C-alpha positions as CSV (number, residue, x, y, z in Angstrom):
1,M,15.8,15.3,0.2
2,S,16.1,18.2,-2.3
3,E,13.2,18.9,-4.5
4,S,15.7,17.8,-7.5
5,D,15.5,14.0,-5.8
6,S,12.0,14.2,-5.4
7,A,9.2,12.8,-7.5
8,L,6.5,14.3,-5.8
9,V,6.3,16.7,-2.7
10,V,3.0,17.4,-1.0
11,D,3.1,20.4,1.2
12,G,0.8,21.8,4.0
13,V,-2.2,20.8,1.3
14,Y,-5.6,21.1,2.7
15,K,-9.1,20.3,1.2
16,R,-12.2,20.9,2.7
17,Y,-16.1,20.0,1.7
18,G,-18.4,22.2,3.6
19,K,-17.3,21.4,7.3
20,V,-15.2,18.2,6.4
21,H,-11.3,18.1,6.0
22,A,-10.9,15.1,3.4
23,V,-7.3,16.9,3.9
24,N,-5.7,18.3,6.6
25,G,-2.4,19.9,6.7
26,L,-1.1,17.1,4.2
27,S,3.0,16.8,3.9
28,F,5.0,14.4,2.5
29,T,7.7,13.4,-0.1
30,A,8.6,10.5,-2.3
31,A,12.3,10.0,-3.9
32,R,12.9,9.5,-7.4
33,G,12.8,6.0,-8.4
34,S,11.3,4.8,-5.3
35,V,7.6,3.3,-4.4
36,L,5.9,5.1,-2.0
37,G,2.6,3.7,-0.3
38,L,-0.1,5.6,0.9
39,L,-1.9,3.7,3.5
40,G,-5.0,4.1,5.3
41,S,-8.5,3.1,5.8
42,N,-11.8,4.2,4.0
43,G,-12.1,7.5,4.3
44,A,-8.6,8.7,5.4
45,G,-8.4,10.9,2.4
46,K,-6.1,8.6,-0.1
47,T,-8.4,8.9,-3.2
48,T,-8.5,12.8,-2.4
49,T,-5.2,13.1,-1.8
50,V,-4.4,11.1,-5.4
51,Q,-6.7,13.5,-7.0
52,I,-5.0,16.3,-6.3
53,I,-1.5,15.3,-6.9
54,S,-2.9,14.2,-10.5
55,T,-4.3,17.6,-11.1
56,L,-8.0,16.2,-11.3
57,L,-9.2,18.2,-8.1
58,P,-8.3,22.0,-7.1
59,F,-7.4,22.3,-3.1
60,D,-7.6,25.0,-0.7
61,A,-4.1,25.5,0.7
62,G,-0.8,24.2,0.3
63,T,1.6,23.2,-2.6
64,V,2.1,20.0,-4.5
65,T,4.8,19.5,-7.1
66,V,5.4,16.8,-9.4
67,L,8.8,16.0,-10.9
68,G,9.5,19.8,-10.1
69,R,6.5,21.0,-11.5
70,D,3.7,22.5,-9.6
71,V,0.1,20.8,-10.4
72,V,-1.5,24.0,-10.6
73,N,0.5,26.3,-12.6
74,D,1.7,23.7,-14.9
75,A,-0.9,21.3,-14.8
76,R,-0.4,20.4,-18.6
77,D,3.1,19.4,-18.1
78,V,2.4,17.5,-14.9
79,R,-0.3,15.7,-17.2
80,S,2.2,14.9,-19.7
81,R,4.6,13.0,-17.1
82,I,2.0,10.8,-15.1
83,G,0.3,8.1,-15.8
84,M,-3.0,7.0,-13.5
85,T,-4.6,3.9,-12.8
86,G,-7.8,4.1,-10.7
87,Q,-9.8,2.2,-8.3
88,Y,-12.1,1.3,-11.3
89,A,-10.8,0.3,-15.1
90,A,-11.5,3.2,-17.2
91,L,-12.1,0.8,-20.2
92,D,-14.4,0.6,-23.0
93,D,-15.9,-2.5,-23.0
94,H,-17.1,-2.3,-26.6
95,L,-13.8,-2.1,-27.8
96,T,-10.9,-4.8,-27.7
97,G,-7.9,-4.9,-25.6
98,Y,-5.6,-3.8,-28.5
99,E,-8.4,-1.3,-29.5
100,N,-8.4,0.5,-26.2
101,L,-5.1,0.6,-26.2
102,E,-4.6,2.2,-29.5
103,M,-7.3,4.7,-28.6
104,I,-5.6,6.0,-25.4
105,G,-2.1,6.3,-27.8
106,R,-4.1,8.3,-30.0
107,L,-5.3,10.4,-27.1
108,Y,-2.2,11.2,-25.8
109,R,-1.2,12.5,-29.7
110,L,0.7,9.3,-30.7
111,T,0.9,8.8,-34.5
112,R,-1.3,6.3,-35.7
113,G,2.1,4.1,-36.3
114,S,3.2,4.8,-32.8
115,A,-0.1,4.3,-31.0
116,R,-0.2,0.7,-32.6
117,R,3.3,-0.1,-31.9
118,R,2.8,1.2,-28.1
119,A,-0.4,-0.9,-28.0
120,T,1.3,-4.3,-29.7
121,E,4.2,-3.2,-27.0
122,L,2.5,-3.3,-23.5
123,I,-0.3,-6.5,-24.3
124,E,2.8,-8.3,-24.8
125,V,4.2,-6.9,-21.3
126,M,0.9,-7.7,-19.6
127,E,0.6,-11.2,-21.0
128,L,-2.7,-10.2,-22.7
129,T,-1.8,-11.2,-26.1
130,Q,-4.3,-14.3,-26.3
131,A,-7.0,-11.7,-25.3
132,A,-6.0,-8.8,-27.5
133,K,-9.0,-8.9,-29.9
134,R,-11.3,-10.0,-27.6
135,L,-13.8,-7.6,-26.2
136,V,-13.0,-6.2,-23.0
137,K,-16.5,-6.8,-21.4
138,T,-15.3,-10.6,-21.9
139,Y,-12.3,-10.0,-19.7
140,S,-11.7,-11.5,-16.0
141,G,-11.1,-9.1,-13.4
142,G,-7.5,-9.6,-13.1
143,M,-7.2,-9.3,-17.0
144,R,-9.1,-5.5,-17.0
145,R,-6.6,-4.7,-13.9
146,R,-3.5,-5.5,-16.4
147,L,-5.3,-3.5,-19.5
148,D,-6.0,-0.8,-17.1
149,L,-2.5,-0.6,-15.9
150,A,-1.0,-0.9,-19.7
151,A,-3.4,2.2,-20.7
152,S,-1.6,4.4,-17.6
153,L,1.9,3.2,-18.9
154,I,1.2,4.2,-23.0
155,I,3.2,7.5,-22.4
156,A,5.8,5.4,-20.7
157,P,5.3,7.7,-17.3
158,E,7.9,9.0,-15.2
159,L,5.5,9.0,-12.1
160,L,2.7,6.4,-11.9
161,I,0.2,6.5,-9.7
162,L,-1.5,3.4,-8.5
163,D,-5.1,3.8,-6.6
164,E,-5.9,0.7,-4.9
165,P,-4.6,-1.2,-8.0
166,T,-5.7,-4.6,-6.5
167,T,-8.9,-4.1,-5.0
168,G,-11.2,-6.9,-6.2
169,L,-8.7,-9.4,-7.3
170,D,-7.9,-12.8,-6.2
171,P,-4.7,-13.5,-4.7
172,S,-3.0,-15.1,-8.2
173,S,-4.1,-11.8,-9.7
174,R,-3.0,-9.6,-7.0
175,R,0.8,-11.0,-7.0
176,T,0.6,-10.7,-11.4
177,V,0.0,-7.0,-10.9
178,W,2.8,-6.8,-8.1
179,G,5.5,-8.1,-10.2
180,L,4.3,-6.0,-13.1
181,V,5.2,-3.0,-11.2
182,R,8.5,-3.9,-9.6
183,D,9.2,-4.2,-13.2
184,L,8.0,-0.8,-13.9
185,V,10.2,0.5,-10.8
186,G,13.5,-1.6,-11.7
187,S,13.0,0.3,-15.2
188,G,13.3,3.9,-13.3
189,T,9.4,4.6,-12.9
190,S,8.5,6.6,-9.4
191,L,5.2,5.2,-7.8
192,L,2.6,6.3,-5.7
193,L,0.8,3.4,-4.6
194,T,-2.7,3.9,-2.4
195,T,-3.8,0.6,-0.6
196,Q,-5.8,-0.9,1.9
197,Y,-3.6,-4.1,1.9
198,L,-1.1,-4.3,4.3
199,E,0.8,-6.8,2.4
200,E,1.1,-5.2,-0.3
201,A,2.3,-1.9,1.6
202,E,5.1,-4.0,2.6
203,V,5.8,-5.8,-0.2
204,L,6.1,-3.0,-3.2
205,A,6.7,0.1,-0.8
206,D,10.4,1.4,0.0
207,D,8.9,3.9,1.9
208,I,5.1,4.3,3.5
209,V,2.7,7.2,4.7
210,V,0.2,6.0,6.8
211,I,-2.6,9.0,7.0
212,D,-5.8,9.3,9.2
213,T,-8.6,11.9,9.0
214,G,-6.4,13.5,5.9
215,S,-3.4,13.7,7.9
216,V,-0.2,12.1,8.3
217,I,0.2,10.0,11.3
218,A,3.4,8.0,10.5
219,Q,5.9,8.0,7.7
220,G,9.1,5.5,7.0
221,S,10.2,2.2,5.6
222,P,8.2,-1.1,6.6
223,D,10.9,-2.0,8.9
224,A,11.6,1.3,10.8
225,L,7.4,1.7,11.1
226,K,7.5,-1.7,12.7
227,E,9.8,-0.8,15.1
228,Q,7.4,1.9,16.9
229,V,5.0,-1.2,18.2
230,G,8.3,-2.4,20.1
231,G,10.1,-4.9,18.0
232,A,9.0,-8.9,18.4
233,R,6.0,-10.0,20.3
234,L,6.6,-13.4,22.4
235,E,3.1,-15.7,21.8
236,V,1.9,-18.3,24.6
237,H,-0.5,-20.7,24.0
238,I,-1.7,-22.8,27.1
239,A,-3.3,-26.0,27.1
240,P,-7.2,-25.9,27.8
241,G,-7.7,-25.8,31.8
242,A,-4.1,-24.1,32.4
243,E,-4.7,-21.2,35.0
244,S,-4.3,-18.3,32.9
245,A,-4.0,-15.5,35.6
246,V,-0.8,-17.2,36.7
247,A,0.5,-17.9,33.0
248,L,-0.1,-14.2,32.5
249,D,1.8,-13.3,35.6
250,T,5.0,-15.6,34.4
251,V,4.9,-14.4,31.0
252,E,4.8,-10.8,31.9
253,R,8.4,-11.2,33.6
254,F,9.8,-12.0,30.1
255,G,8.5,-8.9,28.6
256,S,9.2,-5.3,27.8
257,G,5.8,-3.9,28.4
258,P,2.5,-5.8,29.9
259,A,1.5,-9.1,28.4
260,E,-2.1,-9.2,27.5
261,A,-4.5,-12.0,27.0
262,A,-6.4,-10.8,24.0
263,A,-5.4,-12.3,21.2
264,G,-7.5,-15.3,21.4
265,P,-8.8,-17.9,23.9
266,G,-5.8,-19.1,25.9
267,V,-3.1,-16.9,24.0
268,I,-1.0,-14.4,26.1
269,T,1.6,-11.9,24.3
270,V,3.9,-9.8,25.0
271,P,6.8,-7.6,23.8
272,V,10.0,-8.3,24.1
273,R,13.5,-7.0,23.1
274,K,15.9,-9.7,25.1
275,R,15.7,-13.3,23.1
276,A,18.8,-15.1,23.8
277,R,17.3,-18.4,24.8
278,L,14.3,-16.5,25.6
279,L,12.0,-19.4,24.7
280,A,13.9,-21.8,26.6
281,R,13.7,-20.0,29.6
282,V,10.0,-19.0,29.1
283,M,9.0,-23.0,28.8
284,R,10.5,-23.5,32.1
285,A,9.2,-20.8,34.0
286,L,6.0,-21.7,33.0
287,D,6.8,-25.6,33.5
288,E,7.5,-24.8,37.4
289,A,4.1,-22.5,37.9
290,G,2.7,-25.6,36.8
291,V,1.3,-23.8,33.9
292,D,1.0,-26.9,30.8
293,V,1.7,-25.2,27.6
294,A,0.7,-26.0,23.7
295,D,2.7,-23.7,22.0
296,V,5.6,-20.5,22.5
297,H,6.9,-18.7,19.6
298,L,7.9,-15.5,19.0
299,R,6.6,-13.6,16.0
300,E,7.9,-10.3,14.4
301,P,5.5,-7.3,14.2
302,T,3.8,-6.6,11.1
303,L,2.2,-3.7,9.2
304,D,-1.0,-4.9,10.7
305,D,0.5,-4.5,14.3
306,V,1.6,-0.8,12.9
307,F,-1.5,-0.1,11.4
308,L,-3.9,-1.1,14.6
309,S,-1.1,0.9,17.2
310,L,-1.5,4.0,15.3
311,T,-5.1,3.8,14.3
312,G,-7.1,1.4,16.1
313,D,-8.7,0.1,12.7
314,R,-9.3,-3.4,13.1
315,S,-11.4,-3.5,9.8
316,S,-8.7,-2.1,7.7
317,A,-6.3,-4.2,9.0
318,S,-8.1,-7.3,8.4
319,Q,-8.0,-6.5,4.8
320,N,-4.5,-8.1,4.8
321,A,-6.0,-11.5,6.1
């Protein structure tokens, strides 16, 4: 990908706090007009990376270019072209939703009339018209997040950075934000999304970068990353009292790798590649072995599987539950 096709290029970036390498040789690119998901557990370096990209934090080595501009030498130009929504809504509780947006527009040096028009437009887009004249301190978490997203769009940014935008939101509010993000990308905005929610990355991202301890450990489309964990898995639930050792040996004959009995009581899983009449053949073999079966099905790999395979971090994977 050439630099002219890139919304973002991070090349060999290091950031150190004493002996701790918060960012450790980080390199990745994001195409214009796409969504790049930055995925990692707590402490992986996501927020530090976002602060570096948005010119808020100096770094020790490497280069970062945003829309062809260097974040160190062209910091002011970069800031005029990006929008950012952090993990916590940066709003004034003692102003109304409309007043917050108008104030931010004025801080961006829009004329009073332009700031008011933009505030009205974004209030409508974010479906906050009924609450526009209420103080922000009366807003729900989902409403505050939508208003914060509106604030980041005051200048119609070419690159929008969303740092864990749906943390703390209920499932309904989370899906509302997802819909707004899709609309933005459809209008041509490039987007960098950091998240712990694996479902969120899978739904929104064209490409995903997985980081751990400040370094990239995998990058690719959601489908490409899933292929790394070996494709589909056969999952067999044996009936209570069935002989698990016999079942494990029988199921393993159909797999492309070792069978495991760690998914739960009476559950056996095995990676598979040959699927033709697989379920019928497995059921027949288990019946001939005298194993009673409660259920057999194929499960496609998820980003949970990818994340666990790459990092072994079950706590972050469970965020998707």
